C-alpha positions in Angstrom: 55.2 35.9 145.7 55.9 39.6 146.5 59.4 39.8 147.5 60.4 40.0 143.9 58.7 41.9 141.1 59.4 39.9 137.9 56.8 41.3 135.7 53.8 43.7 135.9 51.2 45.3 133.6 49.0 48.5 133.8 46.0 49.2 131.8 44.5 52.7 131.9 40.9 53.2 130.5 37.9 55.3 130.6 34.4 54.2 131.5 31.8 56.0 129.3 28.3 56.3 130.6 26.0 55.1 127.7 22.8 54.7 129.7 21.5 55.5 133.2 24.1 54.3 135.8 23.6 53.8 139.6 26.1 52.6 142.0 24.1 53.0 145.1 25.4 54.9 148.2 25.0 53.0 151.4 24.0 56.1 153.4 20.3 56.8 154.3 18.8 60.1 153.3 15.8 61.9 154.9 15.3 64.3 152.0 15.8 63.7 148.4 15.9 60.4 146.3 15.5 57.1 148.0 18.5 55.9 146.1 21.5 57.9 145.2 24.9 57.3 143.7 28.1 57.2 145.8 29.9 60.6 145.7 33.4 61.8 146.5 35.1 65.0 147.2 38.5 63.9 146.0 38.2 66.0 142.8 37.0 69.3 144.1 34.9 71.2 146.7 31.7 69.8 145.2 30.6 66.2 145.8 30.6 64.3 142.4 29.7 60.7 141.6 32.5 58.1 141.1 33.1 54.5 140.3 34.6 52.6 143.2 37.4 50.3 142.2 35.7 47.5 144.2 32.8 47.9 141.9 34.9 47.5 138.7 36.8 44.6 140.3 33.7 42.8 141.2 32.1 43.0 137.6 35.2 42.1 136.0 35.9 39.0 138.3 32.3 37.8 137.6 32.7 38.1 134.0 36.1 36.3 134.0 34.5 33.5 136.0 31.8 33.2 133.3 34.5 33.1 130.7 36.3 30.1 132.2 33.1 28.4 133.1 32.1 28.6 129.4 35.6 27.3 128.2 35.6 24.5 130.7 32.0 23.1 130.9 33.1 19.7 132.0 34.4 20.8 135.2 34.1 23.4 137.8 37.1 25.8 137.2 36.3 28.5 139.7 34.8 28.5 143.2 31.7 30.1 144.4 33.4 32.7 146.6 30.2 33.8 148.6 28.8 30.3 149.2 29.7 29.7 153.0 28.3 26.4 153.8 29.8 24.6 156.7 29.1 21.2 155.2 30.7 22.1 151.7 33.6 24.5 152.5 35.4 23.3 149.5 33.1 25.3 147.2 34.5 28.6 148.4 38.5 29.0 148.4 38.2 31.8 150.9 36.0 29.8 153.3 38.1 26.8 153.0 41.5 28.4 153.4 40.7 31.6 155.4 41.9 30.2 158.8 44.5 27.8 157.3 48.1 28.0 158.6 49.4 26.9 155.2 52.1 29.0 153.6 51.3 31.5 150.9 52.7 29.2 148.0 50.3 26.4 149.0 47.3 28.8 149.5 48.0 30.0 145.9 48.4 26.5 144.7 45.2 25.3 146.2 43.0 28.2 144.9 40.8 28.4 141.8 41.5 30.4 138.7 39.5 33.5 139.8 41.0 33.5 143.3 44.5 33.4 142.0 44.0 36.6 140.0 41.5 38.7 142.2 42.3 37.1 145.7 40.1 35.7 148.5 39.8 35.7 152.1 42.8 33.6 152.4 45.2 35.9 150.5 45.8 39.1 148.6 45.0 38.9 144.8 47.4 40.1 142.1 45.2 42.7 140.7 44.8 46.4 141.9 41.9 48.7 140.7 41.8 52.5 141.1 38.6 54.4 141.7 37.1 55.9 138.5 36.9 59.7 138.9 35.0 62.0 136.6 36.8 63.5 133.7 34.7 66.6 132.9 31.0 67.2 133.4 28.7 64.5 135.0 24.9 64.8 134.5 22.5 63.1 136.8 18.6 63.0 136.9 16.1 61.7 139.4 13.8 58.9 138.0 10.6 57.4 139.4 10.6 53.7 140.3 7.8 51.4 141.5 7.7 47.8 142.7 5.6 45.4 140.6 2.9 43.1 142.2 3.8 39.6 141.1 0.1 38.6 141.1 -1.5 41.4 139.3 1.4 42.5 137.1 0.6 46.2 138.0 2.2 48.6 140.5 2.2 47.4 144.1 0.5 49.7 146.5 2.8 52.1 148.4 6.0 50.8 146.7 6.9 54.0 144.8 10.5 55.2 145.1 12.9 57.6 143.5 16.4 57.0 142.4 19.1 59.4 141.2 21.2 58.0 138.2 24.1 59.2 136.2 23.0 59.7 132.7 26.2 61.2 131.2 30.0 61.2 132.2 33.3 59.7 131.6 35.2 58.3 134.4 39.0 57.7 134.4 40.4 54.7 136.0 43.1 51.8 135.7 44.0 48.5 136.8 47.4 46.7 137.5 48.4 43.2 137.8 51.8 42.0 139.3 53.8 38.7 138.8 51.2 37.6 136.5 50.9 34.2 134.8 50.5 34.6 131.0 46.9 33.2 131.2 46.0 35.9 133.9 47.0 38.7 131.8 45.2 37.1 128.9 42.0 36.5 130.8 42.0 40.2 132.1 42.5 41.5 128.6 39.6 39.4 127.3 37.4 40.7 129.9 38.2 44.2 129.3 37.7 43.7 125.7 34.0 42.7 126.3 33.6 45.8 128.4 34.8 47.8 125.3 32.2 45.9 123.3 29.5 47.1 125.9 28.8 43.5 127.1 29.4 44.2 130.8 26.6 46.2 132.7 27.7 47.9 135.8 26.1 48.9 139.1 22.4 48.5 140.4 19.4 47.4 138.3 21.4 45.9 135.4 18.4 43.6 134.6 16.2 46.7 134.4 18.0 48.6 131.8 20.6 50.4 134.1 24.4 50.2 133.9 25.1 50.5 130.2 28.7 51.5 130.0 31.7 51.3 127.5 35.4 51.1 128.1 37.9 53.0 126.2 41.4 51.6 126.5 43.8 54.7 126.9 47.2 53.0 127.5 48.7 49.5 128.2 52.2 49.1 129.5 54.2 46.0 130.6 57.2 46.3 133.0 60.2 44.0 133.4 63.5 44.3 135.2 66.3 45.5 132.8 67.8 42.0 132.4 64.8 41.3 130.1 65.2 42.9 126.7 63.2 40.5 124.5 59.9 41.2 122.7 57.8 38.3 123.8 55.3 38.8 126.7 56.5 36.6 129.4 54.5 35.7 132.5 56.0 34.7 135.9 56.0 31.0 135.0 58.8 31.9 132.5 60.7 34.2 134.8 60.6 32.4 138.2 63.2 30.0 139.6 62.7 26.2 139.3 62.1 26.1 143.0 59.4 28.9 142.8 57.6 27.2 140.1 57.4 24.0 142.1 56.3 26.0 145.3 53.5 27.9 143.6 52.5 25.3 140.9 52.8 27.6 138.0 51.7 26.2 134.6 54.0 25.6 131.8 54.9 28.8 129.8 53.0 28.9 126.6 54.9 28.0 123.5 55.4 29.9 120.0 53.6 33.1 121.0 54.6 36.0 118.8 57.1 38.9 119.5 54.6 41.6 119.8 56.3 44.0 122.2 57.8 47.2 120.8 61.4 48.3 121.8 61.7 48.9 125.6 62.1 52.2 127.2 64.4 52.4 130.1 62.9 53.6 133.3 65.3 53.1 136.3 65.8 49.4 136.9 62.8 48.7 134.6 62.4 48.1 130.9 58.8 49.5 129.9 57.0 48.4 126.9 54.1 50.6 125.8 51.3 49.2 123.6 50.1 52.6 122.6 48.6 51.8 119.1 45.5 50.0 118.0 47.5 47.4 116.0 49.5 46.4 119.1 46.4 46.1 121.3 44.8 43.8 118.7 48.0 41.7 118.8 47.6 41.6 122.5 44.1 40.4 122.2 45.1 37.5 119.9 48.0 36.7 122.3 45.6 36.8 125.1 43.4 34.2 123.6 46.1 31.8 122.7 47.8 32.2 126.2 44.4 31.3 127.9 43.8 28.3 125.6 47.4 27.0 126.3 46.8 27.1 130.0 43.2 25.6 130.3 44.3 21.9 129.8 46.8 22.4 132.5 44.4 23.7 135.1 44.5 21.3 138.0 42.2 22.9 140.6 40.0 20.0 141.8 37.5 22.0 143.8 39.6 21.8 147.0 38.6 18.1 147.5 42.1 16.6 147.3 45.6 17.8 148.0 48.3 17.5 145.2 51.9 16.7 145.3 53.9 18.9 143.0 57.2 18.6 141.2 58.7 21.2 138.9 55.6 23.1 138.9 53.2 20.4 137.8 51.0 17.9 139.7 52.5 14.5 140.3 49.9 12.5 142.0 46.9 13.1 144.3 46.0 11.6 147.7 43.1 11.5 150.0 40.9 14.3 151.3 42.3 17.1 153.3 
């Protein structure tokens, strides 16, 4: 649903390196460390490490999947996007729908919670991540690494290697989500909150002590067309037409959520709401939790095993296998 833009949100944040970080470059090197970080010339003549937007998207998606699996233990609320088994294509939305000729609304409706936000091989997601570029000085160091012999517990013969890691730096980045359902914005906010709490390691070697980072939210803004002047956060399920709700299978809008938006700022045809205080961000986090809780009982993804008949945006009945 990209022909109209009914709501969007942008979150700008910094990633502070709290421990050794390595997002490995795919290029082979003849001289120097065996493993080195990805670098860019985008911020000057000297090559500097950066954090690719794809890495941020991957770690946040994985964590969001973990959240919904925790909250819905009795069912499988998300697919396994990289499990490409010919005999079980329903386990991956991308594999099941990649070559489908279904229209986009049907592809969206048949996808799991994670694919609806982040996308799959079948259709483009609703979130967009920018690369994280260094803000100020970045320090690196070369460290020794060695493989461990599983039988002896000691160093394996001839298995020494070097790796260059980032040990200090702050990287500036952002994410945006367009035409979001309330629960989608809520799930992203909860995932970023865990990154603020230093619970999301990033990059290579996270099980060996690498990748300790902390997020610092700098700015959150929501944008609506100027016909909306209220102070409630509304997702697309409250802004779409009745026909669009039925086509895409949006859930019901959550009820009785607080008016937490500040007065709007005019920006062309948009009304922009800036959540630029700590109090407003805490209110957004509380709203996020309730928006996600309100949606979970409505989630109707059935692992791609059966098609659904929809009316007024909700499932009416189910039939046989696809």
